[in-house]
C-alpha positions as CSV (number, residue, x, y, z in Angstrom):
1,M,-22.5,13.5,-24.4
2,T,-22.4,10.0,-25.6
3,S,-25.6,7.9,-26.1
4,T,-26.6,5.7,-23.3
5,S,-26.3,2.5,-25.4
6,E,-22.6,3.2,-26.0
7,R,-21.6,3.7,-22.3
8,R,-19.9,1.0,-20.3
9,V,-17.7,0.5,-17.3
10,L,-14.6,-1.7,-17.2
11,L,-14.2,-2.8,-13.6
12,A,-10.7,-4.0,-12.8
13,K,-10.2,-7.2,-10.9
14,P,-8.3,-7.6,-8.6
15,R,-8.9,-4.3,-6.9
16,G,-9.3,-3.0,-3.4
17,Y,-8.2,-4.8,-0.2
18,C,-5.0,-6.8,-0.3
19,A,-4.3,-9.5,2.3
20,G,-2.0,-7.2,4.3
21,V,-4.6,-4.5,4.5
22,D,-7.4,-6.9,5.3
23,R,-5.2,-8.3,8.1
24,A,-4.4,-4.9,9.5
25,V,-7.9,-3.6,9.5
26,Q,-9.2,-6.8,11.1
27,T,-6.5,-6.5,13.8
28,V,-7.9,-3.1,14.9
29,E,-11.5,-4.3,14.7
30,I,-10.8,-7.4,16.7
31,A,-8.7,-5.6,19.3
32,L,-11.5,-3.1,19.9
33,E,-13.9,-6.0,20.4
34,K,-11.6,-7.9,22.7
35,Y,-9.9,-5.2,24.8
36,G,-12.5,-2.3,24.4
37,A,-11.9,1.3,23.4
38,P,-9.7,3.1,23.3
39,I,-7.1,1.3,21.2
40,Y,-4.2,3.3,20.1
41,V,-2.8,3.0,16.6
42,R,0.6,4.4,15.6
43,K,0.1,6.2,12.2
44,Q,-2.8,5.4,10.0
45,I,-3.4,1.7,10.1
46,V,-3.7,1.8,6.3
47,H,-3.7,4.8,4.0
48,N,-7.4,5.4,3.4
49,V,-9.5,8.2,4.8
50,H,-12.7,6.2,5.0
51,V,-11.1,3.3,6.9
52,V,-9.4,5.5,9.4
53,K,-12.6,7.6,10.0
54,T,-14.7,4.4,10.5
55,L,-12.2,2.9,13.0
56,E,-12.0,6.3,14.9
57,E,-15.8,6.2,15.2
58,R,-15.5,2.7,16.8
59,G,-12.9,3.9,19.4
60,A,-9.5,3.7,17.7
61,I,-7.1,6.7,18.4
62,F,-4.5,7.4,15.8
63,V,-1.3,9.0,16.9
64,D,1.9,10.0,15.1
65,E,4.4,8.9,17.7
66,T,4.6,6.3,20.4
67,E,5.2,8.9,23.1
68,E,1.5,10.0,22.6
69,V,0.3,6.7,23.9
70,P,-0.4,6.5,27.6
71,E,1.9,4.3,29.6
72,G,0.8,0.7,29.7
73,A,-1.8,1.1,27.0
74,I,-2.3,-1.1,23.9
75,V,-0.8,0.2,20.7
76,I,-1.1,-1.3,17.2
77,F,1.7,-0.7,14.6
78,S,0.4,0.0,11.1
79,A,0.6,-2.2,8.1
80,H,3.5,-0.1,6.8
81,G,6.0,-1.3,9.4
82,V,8.2,0.4,12.0
83,A,11.9,0.7,12.7
84,P,13.4,-1.2,15.6
85,V,13.7,2.1,17.6
86,V,9.9,2.3,17.7
87,H,9.7,-1.1,19.4
88,E,12.4,0.1,21.9
89,E,10.4,3.2,22.6
90,A,7.2,1.2,23.2
91,A,9.1,-1.2,25.6
92,K,10.3,1.8,27.6
93,R,6.7,3.0,28.0
94,N,5.5,-0.5,29.0
95,L,3.1,-0.5,26.1
96,R,1.4,-3.7,24.9
97,T,2.2,-3.8,21.3
98,I,0.4,-5.6,18.4
99,D,2.4,-5.5,15.2
100,A,0.1,-5.3,12.2
101,T,3.0,-4.9,9.7
102,C,2.2,-6.5,6.4
103,P,4.2,-9.8,6.2
104,L,5.5,-8.7,2.8
105,V,7.0,-5.6,4.4
106,T,8.4,-7.7,7.2
107,K,10.2,-9.8,4.5
108,V,11.9,-6.6,3.2
109,H,13.0,-5.7,6.7
110,K,14.6,-9.2,7.1
111,E,16.3,-8.8,3.7
112,A,17.7,-5.4,4.9
113,R,19.1,-6.9,8.1
114,R,20.7,-9.8,6.2
115,F,22.4,-7.6,3.6
116,A,23.6,-5.3,6.4
117,A,25.0,-8.2,8.3
118,E,26.9,-9.2,5.2
119,D,28.3,-5.6,5.0
120,Y,26.5,-4.6,1.8
121,D,25.6,-1.0,0.9
122,I,21.8,-1.2,0.4
123,L,20.0,0.9,-2.1
124,L,16.4,1.3,-1.1
125,I,14.2,2.3,-4.0
126,G,11.2,4.3,-2.7
127,H,9.7,7.6,-1.9
128,E,11.2,9.9,0.8
129,G,9.0,10.3,3.9
130,H,6.8,7.3,3.2
131,E,6.2,5.3,6.4
132,E,7.3,2.0,4.9
133,V,10.6,3.5,3.7
134,I,11.2,5.0,7.1
135,G,10.6,1.7,8.8
136,T,12.8,-0.3,6.4
137,A,15.6,2.2,6.5
138,G,15.5,2.1,10.3
139,E,16.6,-1.6,10.2
140,A,20.1,-0.6,9.1
141,P,20.4,3.2,8.9
142,E,24.2,3.1,8.5
143,R,24.0,0.9,5.4
144,I,20.8,2.0,3.7
145,Q,20.4,4.9,1.3
146,L,17.2,6.0,-0.5
147,V,17.0,6.1,-4.3
148,D,13.9,8.0,-5.2
149,G,13.4,7.0,-8.9
150,P,15.7,6.7,-11.9
151,D,16.7,10.4,-11.8
152,D,18.2,9.9,-8.3
153,V,20.6,7.1,-9.4
154,E,23.4,9.6,-10.2
155,N,23.4,10.8,-6.6
156,V,24.2,7.3,-5.1
157,Q,27.6,6.9,-3.4
158,V,28.8,3.5,-2.1
159,R,31.8,2.3,-0.3
160,D,32.5,-0.7,-2.6
161,P,30.8,-1.0,-6.1
162,E,31.4,-4.8,-5.8
163,K,29.2,-5.0,-2.7
164,V,25.8,-3.3,-3.4
165,A,22.3,-4.7,-3.1
166,W,18.9,-3.2,-3.8
167,L,15.5,-3.4,-2.1
168,S,12.3,-1.5,-2.7
169,Q,9.2,-0.1,-1.2
170,T,6.4,-2.7,-1.8
171,T,3.9,-0.3,-3.3
172,L,5.8,1.3,-6.2
173,S,5.1,1.2,-9.9
174,V,6.7,-2.1,-11.2
175,D,7.8,-0.4,-14.4
176,E,9.5,2.6,-12.6
177,T,11.2,0.3,-10.1
178,M,12.6,-1.8,-12.9
179,A,13.8,1.3,-14.7
180,T,15.6,2.4,-11.6
181,V,17.2,-1.0,-11.1
182,A,18.4,-0.9,-14.7
183,K,20.1,2.4,-14.2
184,L,21.6,1.3,-11.0
185,R,23.0,-1.8,-12.7
186,E,24.6,0.4,-15.3
187,R,26.6,2.0,-12.5
188,F,27.0,-1.1,-10.4
189,P,27.2,-4.2,-12.7
190,K,27.6,-6.5,-9.6
191,L,24.3,-5.2,-8.1
192,V,22.7,-8.0,-6.0
193,D,18.9,-8.5,-6.3
194,P,16.7,-9.4,-3.3
195,P,15.9,-13.1,-3.1
196,S,12.4,-12.4,-4.5
197,D,10.7,-9.3,-6.0
198,D,9.9,-6.8,-3.2
199,I,7.0,-5.2,-5.0
200,C,4.0,-7.0,-3.5
201,Y,1.8,-9.3,-5.4
202,A,-1.2,-7.1,-4.9
203,T,0.5,-4.0,-6.2
204,Q,1.6,-5.8,-9.3
205,N,-1.8,-7.4,-9.9
206,R,-3.7,-4.1,-9.5
207,Q,-1.3,-2.4,-11.9
208,A,-1.6,-5.3,-14.4
209,A,-5.4,-5.0,-14.3
210,V,-5.2,-1.2,-14.8
211,K,-3.0,-1.6,-17.8
212,R,-5.6,-3.9,-19.3
213,I,-8.6,-1.5,-18.8
214,A,-6.6,1.7,-19.6
215,A,-6.0,0.3,-23.1
216,E,-9.8,0.5,-23.8
217,A,-11.0,3.3,-21.4
218,Q,-10.9,7.0,-22.2
219,L,-11.3,7.8,-18.5
220,V,-10.0,5.7,-15.5
221,I,-11.3,6.5,-12.0
222,V,-9.1,5.1,-9.2
223,V,-10.8,5.0,-5.8
224,G,-8.2,5.8,-3.1
225,S,-6.6,8.4,-0.9
226,T,-3.9,10.9,-1.9
227,N,-1.5,9.5,0.7
228,S,-1.8,6.0,-0.6
229,S,1.3,5.3,-2.7
230,N,-0.2,2.3,-4.5
231,S,-3.4,4.3,-5.4
232,V,-1.4,7.2,-6.8
233,R,0.7,4.8,-8.8
234,L,-2.5,3.3,-10.3
235,V,-3.4,6.8,-11.7
236,E,0.0,7.1,-13.2
237,V,-0.1,3.6,-14.7
238,A,-3.5,4.2,-16.3
239,K,-2.2,7.4,-18.0
240,E,0.9,5.6,-19.2
241,H,-1.1,2.8,-20.8
242,G,-3.7,4.4,-22.9
243,A,-6.3,6.3,-20.8
244,D,-6.8,9.9,-21.9
245,A,-7.4,10.9,-18.3
246,A,-7.2,9.2,-14.9
247,H,-8.3,10.7,-11.5
248,L,-8.0,9.7,-7.9
249,V,-11.1,10.0,-5.7
250,D,-11.9,9.0,-2.1
251,Y,-15.7,9.1,-2.7
252,A,-18.1,9.1,-5.6
253,D,-19.2,12.7,-4.9
254,Q,-15.7,13.9,-5.8
255,I,-16.1,12.8,-9.4
256,D,-16.5,15.8,-11.7
257,P,-19.3,15.2,-14.3
258,A,-17.3,17.1,-16.8
259,W,-14.8,14.2,-16.9
260,L,-17.5,12.2,-18.7
261,E,-17.8,14.5,-21.7
262,G,-17.4,12.4,-24.8
263,V,-16.4,9.3,-22.8
264,T,-18.0,6.0,-23.8
265,T,-15.8,3.7,-21.7
266,V,-14.9,4.4,-18.0
267,G,-12.4,2.2,-16.2
268,V,-12.8,1.8,-12.5
269,T,-10.4,0.3,-9.9
270,S,-9.3,0.9,-6.3
271,G,-6.1,0.9,-4.3
272,A,-5.1,-1.9,-2.0
273,S,-6.4,-0.1,1.1
274,V,-9.9,0.7,-0.2
275,P,-13.1,-1.1,1.0
276,E,-15.4,-2.4,-1.8
277,I,-18.3,-0.2,-0.5
278,L,-16.5,2.9,-1.9
279,V,-16.2,1.2,-5.3
280,R,-19.9,0.4,-5.3
281,G,-20.6,4.0,-4.6
282,V,-18.7,5.0,-7.7
283,L,-20.5,2.4,-9.8
284,D,-23.8,3.6,-8.6
285,W,-22.9,7.2,-9.4
286,L,-21.9,6.2,-12.9
287,A,-25.0,4.1,-13.4
288,E,-27.2,7.1,-12.6
289,R,-25.5,8.8,-15.5
290,G,-26.1,6.0,-18.0
291,Y,-22.9,3.9,-17.4
292,D,-24.8,0.9,-16.1
293,R,-23.2,-1.8,-18.3
294,V,-20.4,-3.1,-16.1
295,E,-17.8,-5.6,-17.4
296,E,-15.4,-7.0,-14.9
297,V,-11.9,-7.5,-16.3
298,E,-10.0,-10.1,-14.3
299,V,-6.2,-10.4,-14.9
300,V,-5.3,-12.9,-12.2
301,P,-7.2,-14.5,-9.4
302,E,-6.0,-13.6,-5.8
303,R,-6.2,-16.1,-3.0
304,M,-3.6,-14.8,-0.6
305,R,-4.5,-14.6,3.1
306,F,-2.5,-13.7,6.1
307,G,-3.1,-14.8,9.7
308,L,-3.6,-12.2,12.5
309,P,-0.6,-10.9,14.4
310,Q,0.8,-13.4,16.9
311,E,0.1,-11.2,19.9
312,L,-3.6,-11.1,19.1
313,R,-3.8,-14.8,18.2
314,K,-2.2,-15.7,21.5
315,D,-4.8,-13.6,23.5
316,L,-7.7,-15.0,21.4
317,R,-6.5,-18.6,22.1
318,A,-6.2,-17.9,25.8
319,A,-9.8,-16.6,25.9
320,S,-11.3,-19.5,24.0
321,P,-12.9,-22.3,26.0
322,A,-10.8,-25.5,26.2
């Protein structure tokens, strides 16, 4: 084991909650305060075990499908977005909906509708089965086909190679997405880009911070859940950019002390749906083992904030005294 004087932690900044996650979690918390429990949430509001468990304890009920929500009840749609058919199902059941879709995901939905209206074939770069991909694809199912990474490019079939556009899931690895776009452009030189990069600012910033700390850390610990796409990507990015090892944990007690063997520098970061309390737990665990010198490595300041969903804002305004 290394001497205590050599041990240090490089703490990535930015890390943890992005503006879209903060907005979504606040939406459930405020809805519980305003309307009382239970409040139904379609799918996990964000992909984090601790957040979901905490909200369940306060009275949120997470369901997989709209049909599981009692008629006339309140249902919140998760940050990952839903297809138009889900809104239709909710209307048929007279549900009061609050849409907590991240505004950056909503932007991709709008791009999908616009490209479809202009009769483009849309190549959606993303991971099969991810909720965000399902929601985006549902905006124009007859025009959108999924491209799951560079190796999937050869399987793409389009009606007109002159009229093809690409979009992407917002939580992917920036590098892998650009590699996929490059391969698509080899096949379709007239490939049209979205008006702005679909990969969200928070995903890019967290990956940039991990690249910085991975260059100096032998071990990187990423706090996040296994179903969190952006958290899983952080582990991959850390390994690709210099870390000897990188591991994903939900809680500090999942860290294996054997990972620290011969390690002087530990990098720590967290996915965009992870509350800071879980990162503090990891730092405390490391401090108890001699890694108590923490250096925060900031790549870019984040100041993005999103307002609450309009349905909730409207009810809050109506309840405020004049």
